[in-house]
N, C-alpha and C positions, 0 to 999 in steps of 0.2 A: 514379189512379197517374200521377205526373208523368214526363216524359221522363227527367229526371235520375235518378230512382229506378230506372227501368228500365235505364239505361245504366251506372250506376256499377259494378255487379259486373263487367261486361265490361271497363270501363276499368281497374279494379283488376287484373284478370287480365292485361291487356295490359302494364301497368307491371311486374308481377311477371315476365312472360315476357321483357321487354326487360332487366330486371335480371339474370335468370338467364343470358340470352344474353351480356351484357357480362361477367358474372363468369366464365362458361365460357371466353371468349376470353382474359381476363386470366390465369386460373389455369392454363390449358393451354399458353398461348403459341402457339396454332395460327396458322399463317401467314395473312395477309390474303387470299391468292389461293385459300385453301381455305374459310375462313369469316371474312368481314370483321366487324368490330365494328359495333354500332348507330351509333356515332359516325361510323365511316367511311362507312356508308350515308347518313347525314344529310349528310355533306360531299359525297358524290357527287350527292345530290339538289340541293344548292346549286350545285355546279360545272357540272352538266349540265342545269340547269332548262329551258333553251330546247329542247334536244334532247328531253328527256323530255316536255315540254308538247306538242310537235308529234306525237310518236308516241302519246301518251295520247289526243289528240283523235281520231285515226283509230280506235283500238280502242274508244273510248267510242261513236262513231257505229255501229260494227259491233254492239256489244253491245246498245245501246238499240234499234236497228232490228230485230235478231233477236228481242229480247224482245217487242217490240210485235207483230211479225208472228206469232211463235210462240204467244203468248197469245191473240191474236185468232183465229187459225186453229184452235187447240185448243178454244176456247170454241164456235166455230161448228160444229166437228165434233161436239162433245158434244151440242149442241142438235139437230143433224141426226139423230144416232143415237137420241136420245130421241123425236124427233118422227116419224121415218119408220122403222118397225120393219123394213122390208125391207132397209135398209142394214146392219143389224147383222151378218147372216150374211156379207155381202160385205166390209164395211169393217173389222170387228174383226180377222179373221185377218191382213189386210194390215198393220194397225197393229202387231200382235204380231210379225209377221215382220220388219218394219222395225226393231224394237227389238233383234232378235237380231243385227243387222249392226253390228260395231264401228265407232265413229265414225272411228277412225284409218283404217279400210279404205275408208271413203267419201271421205275428204279428197283423196287423189290423183285420184280419178275426178271429183270436183267441180272440181278445179283444171283438169283436162283439158277439161271441158265448158264451164266458166264463166270460165276464165282466172285470172290471179293478182291480179286487182283486188279491190275491196271486196265485190262481189256474192257471190263464193264464201264469204267469211267470214260474211256475213250469213245465207246459207243454212245454213252449219254451225251457227251459233248458233240459228237457227230450228229445226233438226232436233232439237237436244238439249233444247229447251224444249217443243216441241210435244206430245210424248207424255205427260209428267207432267200438263200442264194438261188435255189431252183426257180422260185416264183418270180423274183425280180429279174433274173436273166431271161426267163421265158417271156415276160412282159416286154423287155427290151427288144428281144428278137422279133416279136410280133409287131412292134411299132416302127420297124424299119420303113422309111418312105418307099412307097410302091414304085415311084419313078426310078429310084436307084436300082431296084430289082429288075424292072423292065429294061433299063439300059444295059445291065449286065447280061440279061438274057439275049438281047439284040446282038451283043458282042460275042455271043457264043459260049458263055459260062453255063455249066450245068448246075444242078441244084446244090450239089455238095460245095462247089466253089462259091456259089452265091451265099451259101450259109456261112462259110468260114471267112470269106474275104469281104463280104458286104454286111451281112446281118450281124455277125459277131462283133466286128469293130463298132457298128452302130449301137449295139447293146451294151458296150462297155460302161457308159455312165450309169445305166440301171444296175448292171452287175456290181459296179463299185459301191453303190448304195447298199446292196445286199451284203457285200463282203464287209463293209464297215459295221453293219448291224451284226453280222456273224462274229466279228472280232470283239464287239462289246458283250455279246451273249455267250461266247465260248467258255469263260470261267464258270458260268452258272451250271452247265451240265456236269462238269467235272466235280465241282464242290457238292452238288446234290448227291452224286454217286458216293462221294466220300462220307457224307453225312449218313446215308442209308447203311453203309457197311464198308469199312476199310480199316487198315492198321497203319496207314501212313498218308501223308498229304496235308495240305493246309486245312481242309475241311475237317479231317480227323483231329488235327491239332486244336482247332477251335472248339470242337465238342469236348475234347479231353480237358482243355484249359477251363472251359465253362464249368465242368463237373468239379474241378478242383478249386473253383473260385479265383482263378488266375485271370482276372478280367483284363489286366494290362497286357498279358501275353496273347489273349484272344484278340484284342484290338490291334496288336502288333501284326498278327497273322492276317487280319482283315486289311490292314494298311498295305501289306505286301501284295495281297490279292488285288486290291484296287489299283495300286501303282502299276502292276503288270498288265492289268486290263486296259488302263489308259495308254500305256506304252504300246500295247498290241494294236489298239485302235489307230494311233498316230502312225505306226509302222505300216499298217494296211493302207491308210490314207496316202502316205508317201508313195507306196508301191503303185497304187492306182493312178495317182497323178503322173508318175513316171511313164505308165503305160498309155496315158492319154494326154500327151503334150498339147494337142490342139484344143482339148477341153479346158486345160489349165490357162491357156492364153486367152480364150474367150471369157472365162470367169474373171481373170485379172483385168481385162479390158472393160468389162462391165462395172467392176469395182472402182 
């Protein structure tokens, strides 16, 4: 399946959505400070491209750093839970409790502890990514067919080798689902942190534009954020497909 065949339905839906948006603005005559037209958003992108480029760079760094740290720490946590059974009773309840705390409630505390710089936003993005990756990967590790593990043990593989060479490859489809979820959610943590307190980034720019009634600029920043989030999702999807060629073949055969 080529990339174009996979993307054209989404592109067609996007064109239809933009057409509906433009038609709604023209038909209702809604003021631009309430809902700007797609053309006005494109004009704002062109007029403020340097400003948008600067703030986009800050947010992208926060998102990518948070995604990397969150995915890596989630993977290591899942491996530790599968390898050391004593950690499960201690660590699993802590993970569940941490997910019961709303992210918005943590944001002011992180700003107090870490300041209003980039570090707090990276931590926010890491927190929102960490649990989906850890939980899906751990579930995948637990669901490894017992026959595979028994065969590896018969051949003389120790627990560490069974974990890394049998369980981890078997858990890749579940890990891929978690990492796709993480890629979609990564911008949320960074933008929430920028909303709570920052002096740069797309979230800050959106709040500033909203206060100045520059709704077209706010929509332009939102468009960039959505575009990067979608691109990040497809990049993660392509990476996981590359790491699982056998899973790709099976999916294609079923299709």
